C-alpha positions as CSV (number, residue, x, y, z in Angstrom):
1,N,94.1,201.0,264.2
2,A,91.0,199.4,264.9
3,Q,89.0,201.3,262.3
4,K,91.3,200.4,259.5
5,Q,91.6,196.6,260.4
6,D,87.6,196.7,260.5
7,Y,87.5,198.5,257.2
8,D,90.0,195.9,255.4
9,S,88.8,192.8,257.2
10,C,85.0,193.5,256.2
11,L,85.6,194.8,252.5
12,E,88.4,192.1,251.7
13,G,87.4,189.7,248.7
14,L,84.3,192.0,248.0
15,V,83.7,193.3,244.3
16,V,84.1,197.4,244.4
17,D,80.5,198.8,243.9
18,S,78.6,195.7,244.3
19,A,75.9,195.9,246.5
20,A,77.4,193.2,249.1
21,Y,80.7,196.0,248.9
22,R,78.1,198.6,249.7
23,Q,76.5,197.3,252.1
24,A,79.7,195.9,254.1
25,L,81.0,199.6,253.7
26,E,77.7,201.1,255.3
27,A,77.7,198.6,258.3
28,C,82.0,200.0,258.5
29,H,80.9,203.4,258.4
30,R,78.3,203.0,261.1
31,R,80.5,201.1,263.3
32,G,83.1,203.9,262.9
33,A,80.5,206.8,263.6
34,D,80.2,204.9,266.9
35,R,83.3,204.7,267.7
36,C,84.1,208.4,267.2
37,A,81.1,209.2,269.0
38,K,82.5,207.1,272.1
39,V,85.7,208.8,271.7
40,T,84.1,212.3,271.8
41,E,81.8,211.1,274.8
42,M,85.0,210.2,276.7
43,H,87.3,213.1,276.0
44,R,84.9,215.8,275.5
45,G,86.1,219.4,275.0
46,L,88.3,219.7,271.7
47,Y,86.7,216.4,270.8
48,V,83.3,218.0,270.7
49,K,84.5,220.8,268.9
50,A,86.2,218.2,265.8
51,A,82.8,216.3,265.9
52,Q,80.7,219.4,265.6
53,F,83.0,220.6,262.7
54,V,82.8,217.2,260.9
55,A,78.8,217.1,261.6
56,S,78.7,220.7,259.7
57,I,80.5,219.7,256.5
58,R,77.4,218.7,254.5
59,G,77.2,220.4,251.4
60,G,79.5,220.0,248.2
61,T,81.3,217.1,249.2
62,G,79.2,214.4,247.6
63,D,80.3,210.9,247.7
64,R,83.9,211.5,248.3
65,G,83.1,213.5,251.7
66,I,82.6,212.2,255.1
67,P,80.4,209.3,255.0
68,E,76.8,210.1,256.2
69,P,76.8,207.6,259.3
70,Y,79.3,210.1,260.5
71,I,77.7,213.2,260.3
72,A,74.6,212.2,261.2
73,K,76.0,210.3,264.6
74,L,78.5,213.1,265.4
75,A,75.6,215.8,264.7
76,T,74.3,214.8,268.0
77,F,77.4,217.1,269.3
78,T,75.8,220.1,268.0
79,D,72.7,220.0,270.0
80,Q,73.4,217.8,272.8
81,A,77.0,218.4,273.5
82,P,77.8,216.5,276.7
83,H,78.3,218.7,279.6
84,K,81.4,218.4,282.1
85,Q,80.6,216.7,285.2
86,A,81.5,218.9,288.4
């Protein structure tokens, strides 16, 4: 899928835990979060509920949990969930 390809191509050849790797990884996370938000806006319903669940996972997961860009981007669906148009 596009997200996996983005991560693979973006991180290829970078030394894990280097500054360049962390910067590239953060950029991949932001792009992935944007993709998730677009899909959620397009499909609504269950996707909004899933986005709300992901956004609610904050404490206790540390670095092994869901990356912060995903939580921040999907948190918009907890307060500003898109309404179904009539």
